[in-house]
N, CA, C and O atoms as CSV, one atom per row, in Angstrom:
chain,resi,resn,atom,element,x,y,z
A,1,UNK,N,N,-30.846,-65.229,97.958
A,1,UNK,CA,C,-32.485,-66.148,97.204
A,1,UNK,C,C,-32.287,-65.460,95.778
A,1,UNK,O,O,-31.696,-64.444,95.412
A,2,UNK,N,N,-33.297,-66.793,94.897
A,2,UNK,CA,C,-32.927,-66.404,93.384
A,2,UNK,C,C,-34.488,-65.590,93.019
A,2,UNK,O,O,-35.531,-66.220,93.195
A,3,UNK,N,N,-34.509,-64.597,92.664
A,3,UNK,CA,C,-35.580,-63.947,91.706
A,3,UNK,C,C,-36.215,-63.955,90.606
A,3,UNK,O,O,-35.412,-63.568,89.758
A,4,UNK,N,N,-37.683,-64.282,89.896
A,4,UNK,CA,C,-37.634,-64.149,88.954
A,4,UNK,C,C,-38.333,-62.992,88.540
A,4,UNK,O,O,-39.334,-62.512,89.071
A,5,UNK,N,N,-37.591,-62.500,87.333
A,5,UNK,CA,C,-37.972,-61.068,86.839
A,5,UNK,C,C,-39.055,-61.453,85.868
A,5,UNK,O,O,-38.611,-62.477,85.351
A,6,UNK,N,N,-40.217,-61.201,85.340
A,6,UNK,CA,C,-41.188,-61.937,84.568
A,6,UNK,C,C,-41.826,-60.200,83.537
A,6,UNK,O,O,-42.486,-59.230,83.910
A,7,UNK,N,N,-41.278,-60.520,82.389
A,7,UNK,CA,C,-41.592,-59.304,81.833
A,7,UNK,C,C,-42.349,-59.504,80.422
A,7,UNK,O,O,-42.003,-60.335,79.581
A,8,UNK,N,N,-43.489,-58.571,80.285
A,8,UNK,CA,C,-44.275,-58.404,78.963
A,8,UNK,C,C,-44.419,-57.398,78.399
A,8,UNK,O,O,-44.923,-56.352,78.806
A,9,UNK,N,N,-43.895,-57.701,77.220
A,9,UNK,CA,C,-43.583,-56.271,76.188
A,9,UNK,C,C,-44.593,-56.259,75.586
A,9,UNK,O,O,-45.276,-57.237,75.282
A,10,UNK,N,N,-44.922,-54.410,75.198
A,10,UNK,CA,C,-46.157,-53.870,74.481
A,10,UNK,C,C,-46.033,-54.628,73.470
A,10,UNK,O,O,-45.247,-55.575,73.486
A,11,UNK,N,N,-47.043,-54.237,72.072
A,11,UNK,CA,C,-47.397,-54.354,70.955
A,11,UNK,C,C,-46.076,-53.999,70.432
A,11,UNK,O,O,-45.302,-53.165,70.903
A,12,UNK,N,N,-45.869,-54.957,69.092
A,12,UNK,CA,C,-44.575,-54.321,68.640
A,12,UNK,C,C,-43.318,-53.542,68.872
A,12,UNK,O,O,-42.847,-52.650,68.167
A,13,UNK,N,N,-42.852,-54.056,70.014
A,13,UNK,CA,C,-42.212,-54.347,70.537
A,13,UNK,C,C,-40.542,-54.352,70.134
A,13,UNK,O,O,-39.689,-53.900,70.898
A,14,UNK,N,N,-40.297,-54.826,69.063
A,14,UNK,CA,C,-38.980,-55.423,68.367
A,14,UNK,C,C,-38.029,-54.100,68.079
A,14,UNK,O,O,-36.816,-54.267,68.213
A,15,UNK,N,N,-38.426,-53.032,67.760
A,15,UNK,CA,C,-37.757,-51.811,67.331
A,15,UNK,C,C,-37.287,-51.128,68.773
A,15,UNK,O,O,-36.205,-50.575,68.969
A,16,UNK,N,N,-38.306,-51.292,69.683
A,16,UNK,CA,C,-37.557,-50.795,71.416
A,16,UNK,C,C,-36.463,-51.647,71.667
A,16,UNK,O,O,-35.369,-51.220,72.035
A,17,UNK,N,N,-36.723,-52.849,71.479
A,17,UNK,CA,C,-36.238,-53.438,71.882
A,17,UNK,C,C,-34.775,-53.710,71.250
A,17,UNK,O,O,-33.931,-54.350,71.878
A,18,UNK,N,N,-34.543,-53.200,70.012
A,18,UNK,CA,C,-33.199,-53.310,69.175
A,18,UNK,C,C,-32.460,-51.838,69.773
A,18,UNK,O,O,-31.244,-51.769,69.599
A,19,UNK,N,N,-32.960,-50.977,70.282
A,19,UNK,CA,C,-32.554,-49.711,70.393
A,19,UNK,C,C,-31.592,-49.881,71.746
A,19,UNK,O,O,-30.433,-49.524,71.961
A,20,UNK,N,N,-32.732,-50.692,72.692
A,20,UNK,CA,C,-32.141,-50.744,74.187
A,20,UNK,C,C,-30.878,-51.944,74.051
A,20,UNK,O,O,-29.897,-51.659,74.738
A,21,UNK,N,N,-30.770,-53.197,73.292
A,21,UNK,CA,C,-29.974,-53.770,73.527
A,21,UNK,C,C,-28.621,-54.538,73.879
A,21,UNK,O,O,-28.260,-55.680,74.166
A,22,UNK,N,N,-28.133,-53.405,73.715
A,22,UNK,CA,C,-26.788,-53.657,74.124
A,22,UNK,C,C,-26.201,-53.361,75.393
A,22,UNK,O,O,-25.173,-53.860,75.851
A,23,UNK,N,N,-27.049,-52.381,75.997
A,23,UNK,CA,C,-27.146,-51.878,77.454
A,23,UNK,C,C,-27.972,-53.084,77.998
A,23,UNK,O,O,-27.371,-53.600,78.941
A,24,UNK,N,N,-29.189,-53.719,77.703
A,24,UNK,CA,C,-30.180,-54.669,78.411
A,24,UNK,C,C,-29.010,-55.577,78.765
A,24,UNK,O,O,-28.652,-55.701,79.937
A,25,UNK,N,N,-28.282,-56.349,77.542
A,25,UNK,CA,C,-27.450,-57.448,77.798
A,25,UNK,C,C,-26.081,-57.086,78.433
A,25,UNK,O,O,-25.271,-57.985,78.657
A,26,UNK,N,N,-25.886,-56.177,78.639
A,26,UNK,CA,C,-24.660,-55.516,79.239
A,26,UNK,C,C,-24.834,-55.984,80.684
A,26,UNK,O,O,-24.029,-56.739,81.230
A,27,UNK,N,N,-26.266,-55.345,81.457
A,27,UNK,CA,C,-26.337,-55.378,82.933
A,27,UNK,C,C,-26.239,-57.158,82.872
A,27,UNK,O,O,-25.359,-57.703,83.538
A,28,UNK,N,N,-27.158,-57.961,82.069
A,28,UNK,CA,C,-27.182,-59.580,82.365
A,28,UNK,C,C,-25.721,-60.216,82.725
A,28,UNK,O,O,-25.318,-61.024,83.561
A,29,UNK,N,N,-24.976,-59.250,81.407
A,29,UNK,CA,C,-23.742,-59.910,81.125
A,29,UNK,C,C,-22.634,-59.753,82.798
A,29,UNK,O,O,-21.897,-60.578,83.338
A,30,UNK,N,N,-22.878,-58.779,83.051
A,30,UNK,CA,C,-22.423,-58.367,84.379
A,30,UNK,C,C,-22.993,-59.135,85.792
A,30,UNK,O,O,-22.275,-59.367,86.764
A,31,UNK,N,N,-24.406,-59.471,85.694
A,31,UNK,CA,C,-25.096,-60.785,86.568
A,31,UNK,C,C,-23.924,-61.804,86.435
A,31,UNK,O,O,-23.201,-62.142,87.372
A,32,UNK,N,N,-23.827,-62.253,85.149
A,32,UNK,CA,C,-23.798,-63.657,84.778
A,32,UNK,C,C,-21.871,-63.847,85.184
A,32,UNK,O,O,-21.377,-64.958,85.376
A,33,UNK,N,N,-21.001,-62.465,85.246
A,33,UNK,CA,C,-19.900,-62.376,85.530
A,33,UNK,C,C,-19.679,-62.448,86.891
A,33,UNK,O,O,-18.581,-62.841,87.284
A,34,UNK,N,N,-20.697,-62.077,87.814
A,34,UNK,CA,C,-20.850,-61.735,89.039
A,34,UNK,C,C,-20.952,-63.173,89.938
A,34,UNK,O,O,-20.398,-63.317,91.028
A,35,UNK,N,N,-21.758,-64.190,89.272
A,35,UNK,CA,C,-22.069,-65.612,89.118
A,35,UNK,C,C,-23.466,-65.446,89.566
A,35,UNK,O,O,-23.843,-66.330,90.335
A,36,UNK,N,N,-24.456,-64.393,89.228
A,36,UNK,CA,C,-25.358,-64.533,89.948
A,36,UNK,C,C,-26.762,-65.095,89.210
A,36,UNK,O,O,-27.806,-65.560,89.668
A,37,UNK,N,N,-26.324,-64.850,87.964
A,37,UNK,CA,C,-27.415,-65.073,87.380
A,37,UNK,C,C,-27.584,-66.451,86.870
A,37,UNK,O,O,-26.553,-66.913,86.381
A,38,UNK,N,N,-29.036,-67.542,86.851
A,38,UNK,CA,C,-29.278,-68.440,86.733
A,38,UNK,C,C,-29.575,-68.700,85.275
A,38,UNK,O,O,-28.863,-69.502,84.670
A,39,UNK,N,N,-30.644,-68.038,84.618
A,39,UNK,CA,C,-31.091,-68.078,83.283
A,39,UNK,C,C,-31.183,-66.624,83.045
A,39,UNK,O,O,-31.094,-65.741,83.898
A,40,UNK,N,N,-31.433,-66.449,81.363
A,40,UNK,CA,C,-32.029,-65.526,81.157
A,40,UNK,C,C,-32.599,-65.515,79.491
A,40,UNK,O,O,-31.870,-66.132,78.714
A,41,UNK,N,N,-33.498,-65.042,79.061
A,41,UNK,CA,C,-33.944,-64.625,77.911
A,41,UNK,C,C,-35.141,-64.227,77.118
A,41,UNK,O,O,-36.043,-64.030,77.932
A,42,UNK,N,N,-35.447,-64.078,76.246
A,42,UNK,CA,C,-36.629,-63.680,75.507
A,42,UNK,C,C,-37.581,-65.028,75.400
A,42,UNK,O,O,-37.248,-66.209,75.308
A,43,UNK,N,N,-39.164,-64.285,75.455
A,43,UNK,CA,C,-39.839,-64.938,74.920
A,43,UNK,C,C,-40.606,-64.919,73.533
A,43,UNK,O,O,-41.657,-64.325,73.291
A,44,UNK,N,N,-39.809,-65.742,72.634
A,44,UNK,CA,C,-40.138,-64.976,70.946
A,44,UNK,C,C,-41.909,-65.848,70.851
A,44,UNK,O,O,-42.294,-66.991,71.098
A,45,UNK,N,N,-42.709,-64.360,70.281
A,45,UNK,CA,C,-43.889,-64.464,69.972
A,45,UNK,C,C,-44.507,-65.322,69.312
A,45,UNK,O,O,-45.723,-65.372,69.497
A,46,UNK,N,N,-43.885,-66.273,68.332
A,46,UNK,CA,C,-44.308,-67.360,67.642
A,46,UNK,C,C,-43.441,-68.491,67.816
A,46,UNK,O,O,-42.309,-68.160,68.171
A,47,UNK,N,N,-43.643,-69.854,67.660
A,47,UNK,CA,C,-43.130,-70.863,67.815
A,47,UNK,C,C,-41.865,-70.967,67.301
A,47,UNK,O,O,-41.786,-71.871,66.469
A,48,UNK,N,N,-40.970,-70.441,67.473
A,48,UNK,CA,C,-39.388,-70.288,66.651
A,48,UNK,C,C,-38.506,-69.750,67.595
A,48,UNK,O,O,-38.929,-69.068,68.528
A,49,UNK,N,N,-37.185,-70.023,67.419
A,49,UNK,CA,C,-35.686,-69.441,67.870
A,49,UNK,C,C,-35.670,-68.364,67.431
A,49,UNK,O,O,-35.482,-67.413,68.189
A,50,UNK,N,N,-35.849,-68.192,66.162
A,50,UNK,CA,C,-36.055,-66.872,65.426
A,50,UNK,C,C,-37.213,-66.257,65.066
A,50,UNK,O,O,-37.576,-66.674,63.965
A,51,UNK,N,N,-37.938,-65.454,65.518
A,51,UNK,CA,C,-39.204,-65.182,65.356
A,51,UNK,C,C,-39.645,-64.046,63.963
A,51,UNK,O,O,-40.752,-63.821,63.475
A,52,UNK,N,N,-38.307,-63.497,63.615
A,52,UNK,CA,C,-38.276,-62.494,62.903
A,52,UNK,C,C,-38.974,-61.393,62.972
A,52,UNK,O,O,-38.736,-60.721,63.975
A,53,UNK,N,N,-39.667,-61.026,62.331
A,53,UNK,CA,C,-40.473,-59.026,62.463
A,53,UNK,C,C,-41.754,-59.422,63.323
A,53,UNK,O,O,-42.608,-58.588,63.626
A,54,UNK,N,N,-41.833,-61.109,63.784
A,54,UNK,CA,C,-43.295,-61.259,64.756
A,54,UNK,C,C,-42.370,-60.480,65.968
A,54,UNK,O,O,-42.977,-59.645,66.638
A,55,UNK,N,N,-41.212,-60.673,66.214
A,55,UNK,CA,C,-40.708,-60.028,67.881
A,55,UNK,C,C,-40.722,-61.126,68.755
A,55,UNK,O,O,-40.673,-62.345,68.589
A,56,UNK,N,N,-40.828,-60.155,70.025
A,56,UNK,CA,C,-41.158,-61.086,70.939
A,56,UNK,C,C,-42.368,-60.585,71.883
A,56,UNK,O,O,-43.066,-59.611,71.598
A,57,UNK,N,N,-42.512,-61.294,72.929
A,57,UNK,CA,C,-43.682,-61.334,73.624
A,57,UNK,C,C,-42.897,-60.783,74.993
A,57,UNK,O,O,-43.329,-59.745,75.494
A,58,UNK,N,N,-42.094,-61.251,75.425
A,58,UNK,CA,C,-41.706,-60.625,76.981
A,58,UNK,C,C,-40.107,-61.361,77.267
A,58,UNK,O,O,-39.415,-61.836,76.367
A,59,UNK,N,N,-39.829,-61.332,78.336
A,59,UNK,CA,C,-38.645,-61.495,78.974
A,59,UNK,C,C,-38.516,-62.669,80.023
A,59,UNK,O,O,-39.598,-62.953,80.538
A,60,UNK,N,N,-37.627,-63.283,80.381
A,60,UNK,CA,C,-37.466,-63.973,81.581
A,60,UNK,C,C,-35.943,-63.897,82.061
A,60,UNK,O,O,-34.996,-64.330,81.403
A,61,UNK,N,N,-35.853,-63.252,83.366
A,61,UNK,CA,C,-34.397,-63.339,84.199
A,61,UNK,C,C,-34.468,-63.651,85.548
A,61,UNK,O,O,-34.738,-62.787,86.382
A,62,UNK,N,N,-34.160,-65.280,85.957
A,62,UNK,CA,C,-33.588,-65.686,87.181
A,62,UNK,C,C,-32.203,-65.211,87.523
A,62,UNK,O,O,-31.150,-65.512,86.960
A,63,UNK,N,N,-32.364,-64.559,88.363
A,63,UNK,CA,C,-31.127,-64.072,89.379
A,63,UNK,C,C,-30.872,-63.941,90.631
A,63,UNK,O,O,-31.857,-63.675,91.320
A,64,UNK,N,N,-29.667,-64.059,91.281
A,64,UNK,CA,C,-29.813,-64.094,92.624
A,64,UNK,C,C,-29.558,-62.726,92.981
A,64,UNK,O,O,-28.712,-62.009,92.448
A,65,UNK,N,N,-30.423,-62.368,94.018
A,65,UNK,CA,C,-30.432,-60.585,94.908
A,65,UNK,C,C,-30.510,-60.945,96.406
A,65,UNK,O,O,-30.934,-62.013,96.847
A,66,UNK,N,N,-29.911,-59.618,97.326
A,66,UNK,CA,C,-29.810,-60.111,98.590
A,66,UNK,C,C,-31.266,-60.036,99.449
A,66,UNK,O,O,-31.543,-60.432,100.581
A,67,UNK,N,N,-32.294,-59.172,98.136
A,67,UNK,CA,C,-33.746,-59.256,98.561
A,67,UNK,C,C,-34.698,-59.070,97.484
A,67,UNK,O,O,-34.233,-58.879,96.360
A,68,UNK,N,N,-36.173,-59.100,97.669
A,68,UNK,CA,C,-37.191,-58.499,96.711
A,68,UNK,C,C,-36.944,-57.485,96.435
A,68,UNK,O,O,-36.725,-57.318,95.236
A,69,UNK,N,N,-36.863,-56.538,97.149
A,69,UNK,CA,C,-36.523,-54.988,96.958
A,69,UNK,C,C,-35.577,-54.855,95.968
A,69,UNK,O,O,-35.812,-54.184,94.963
A,70,UNK,N,N,-34.105,-55.655,96.217
A,70,UNK,CA,C,-33.122,-55.355,95.616
A,70,UNK,C,C,-33.213,-55.983,93.940
A,70,UNK,O,O,-32.501,-55.664,92.987
A,71,UNK,N,N,-34.165,-56.812,93.978
A,71,UNK,CA,C,-34.318,-57.327,92.908
A,71,UNK,C,C,-35.675,-56.710,91.881
A,71,UNK,O,O,-35.825,-56.879,90.670
A,72,UNK,N,N,-36.196,-56.265,92.452
A,72,UNK,CA,C,-37.201,-55.252,92.276
A,72,UNK,C,C,-36.370,-53.983,91.394
A,72,UNK,O,O,-36.577,-53.759,90.201
A,73,UNK,N,N,-35.266,-53.117,92.372
A,73,UNK,CA,C,-34.754,-51.869,92.074
A,73,UNK,C,C,-33.840,-52.283,90.659
A,73,UNK,O,O,-33.638,-51.540,89.699
A,74,UNK,N,N,-33.435,-53.469,90.809
A,74,UNK,CA,C,-32.733,-54.132,89.505
A,74,UNK,C,C,-33.828,-53.668,88.265
A,74,UNK,O,O,-33.969,-52.683,87.540
A,75,UNK,N,N,-34.307,-54.589,88.407
A,75,UNK,CA,C,-35.857,-54.570,87.287
A,75,UNK,C,C,-36.625,-53.555,86.815
A,75,UNK,O,O,-37.359,-53.549,85.827
A,76,UNK,N,N,-36.411,-52.749,87.556
A,76,UNK,CA,C,-36.825,-51.186,87.729
A,76,UNK,C,C,-35.748,-50.494,86.501
A,76,UNK,O,O,-36.245,-49.982,85.498
A,77,UNK,N,N,-34.489,-50.533,86.667
A,77,UNK,CA,C,-33.513,-50.012,85.775
A,77,UNK,C,C,-33.017,-50.662,84.554
A,77,UNK,O,O,-32.135,-50.191,83.836
A,78,UNK,N,N,-33.699,-51.887,84.341
A,78,UNK,CA,C,-33.654,-52.152,82.798
A,78,UNK,C,C,-33.863,-51.273,82.144
A,78,UNK,O,O,-34.777,-50.455,82.249
A,79,UNK,N,N,-32.602,-51.363,80.984
A,79,UNK,CA,C,-32.962,-49.877,79.646
A,79,UNK,C,C,-34.171,-50.299,78.694
A,79,UNK,O,O,-34.707,-49.686,77.771
A,80,UNK,N,N,-34.445,-51.715,79.307
A,80,UNK,CA,C,-35.714,-52.315,78.222
A,80,UNK,C,C,-37.268,-51.398,78.900
A,80,UNK,O,O,-38.270,-51.102,78.250
A,81,UNK,N,N,-37.033,-51.159,80.189
A,81,UNK,CA,C,-38.236,-50.012,80.954
A,81,UNK,C,C,-38.182,-48.611,80.371
A,81,UNK,O,O,-39.102,-47.976,79.856
A,82,UNK,N,N,-36.598,-48.172,80.604
A,82,UNK,CA,C,-36.566,-46.858,79.820
A,82,UNK,C,C,-37.025,-46.910,78.661
A,82,UNK,O,O,-37.508,-46.007,77.978
A,83,UNK,N,N,-36.892,-47.846,78.464
A,83,UNK,CA,C,-37.206,-47.592,76.338
A,83,UNK,C,C,-38.530,-47.962,76.053
A,83,UNK,O,O,-38.827,-48.128,74.870
A,84,UNK,N,N,-39.662,-48.175,77.216
A,84,UNK,CA,C,-40.402,-48.532,76.943
A,84,UNK,C,C,-41.278,-50.029,76.336
A,84,UNK,O,O,-42.467,-50.120,76.030
A,85,UNK,N,N,-40.183,-51.118,76.307
A,85,UNK,CA,C,-40.619,-52.214,75.723
A,85,UNK,C,C,-41.348,-52.923,76.513
A,85,UNK,O,O,-41.831,-53.899,75.940
A,86,UNK,N,N,-41.699,-52.790,77.918
A,86,UNK,CA,C,-42.256,-53.535,79.039
A,86,UNK,C,C,-43.807,-52.903,78.974
A,86,UNK,O,O,-44.121,-51.712,78.991
A,87,UNK,N,N,-44.617,-53.997,78.900
A,87,UNK,CA,C,-45.798,-53.802,79.505
A,87,UNK,C,C,-45.728,-53.404,80.952
A,87,UNK,O,O,-45.938,-52.342,81.538
A,88,UNK,N,N,-45.370,-54.585,81.327
A,88,UNK,CA,C,-45.963,-54.923,82.763
A,88,UNK,C,C,-44.359,-55.912,83.416
A,88,UNK,O,O,-43.725,-56.807,82.856
A,89,UNK,N,N,-44.154,-55.262,84.762
A,89,UNK,CA,C,-42.719,-56.158,84.801
A,89,UNK,C,C,-43.147,-57.008,86.347
A,89,UNK,O,O,-43.364,-56.327,87.350
A,90,UNK,N,N,-43.226,-58.360,86.394
A,90,UNK,CA,C,-43.626,-58.940,87.940
A,90,UNK,C,C,-42.229,-59.611,87.760
A,90,UNK,O,O,-41.665,-60.138,86.801
A,91,UNK,N,N,-41.732,-59.271,89.691
A,91,UNK,CA,C,-40.877,-59.848,90.117
A,91,UNK,C,C,-40.943,-60.327,91.433
A,91,UNK,O,O,-41.238,-59.524,92.319
A,92,UNK,N,N,-40.692,-61.637,91.744
A,92,UNK,CA,C,-41.299,-62.840,92.458
A,92,UNK,C,C,-39.822,-64.042,93.174
A,92,UNK,O,O,-38.994,-64.742,92.592
A,93,UNK,N,N,-40.004,-63.866,94.149
A,93,UNK,CA,C,-39.038,-65.131,94.884
A,93,UNK,C,C,-38.866,-65.975,94.016
A,93,UNK,O,O,-39.846,-66.084,93.279
A,94,UNK,N,N,-37.794,-66.820,93.712
A,94,UNK,CA,C,-37.570,-68.542,93.119
A,94,UNK,C,C,-36.867,-69.093,93.795
A,94,UNK,O,O,-35.814,-68.761,94.340
A,95,UNK,N,N,-37.708,-70.407,93.785
A,95,UNK,CA,C,-36.624,-71.382,94.423
A,95,UNK,C,C,-36.353,-72.230,93.408
A,95,UNK,O,O,-37.250,-72.390,92.581
A,96,UNK,N,N,-35.294,-72.837,93.261
A,96,UNK,CA,C,-34.522,-73.768,92.115
A,96,UNK,C,C,-34.517,-75.610,93.030
A,96,UNK,O,O,-33.798,-75.886,93.991
A,97,UNK,N,N,-35.391,-76.449,92.442
A,97,UNK,CA,C,-35.443,-77.562,92.964
A,97,UNK,C,C,-34.879,-78.663,91.784
A,97,UNK,O,O,-34.623,-79.849,91.989
A,98,UNK,N,N,-34.779,-78.038,90.685
A,98,UNK,CA,C,-34.595,-79.129,89.578
A,98,UNK,C,C,-33.574,-78.290,88.458
A,98,UNK,O,O,-33.976,-77.150,88.225
A,99,UNK,N,N,-32.474,-78.642,87.828
A,99,UNK,CA,C,-31.566,-79.649,88.279
A,99,UNK,C,C,-30.721,-79.539,89.472
A,99,UNK,O,O,-29.967,-80.462,89.782
């Protein structure tokens, strides 16, 4: 089943994001390579593809896991969590309908 991992950043998270980005992306690339990643990306803090110094307000990952517990375990091990980027992380089941 797919699970949505919805993360909200702390204020001024850009520097912390930059420090953990390589490891964060490596985990997402592993999910992609396993065919389990549906979509992943950040939420710009402003209405722009490149928010510059405004940074990001959070992230969304939708991927396949064996269970809600497995999705939570994966989310808890995110390098952004360890770096203190996220204020809150919510994990919930997701059912793809379209496209």
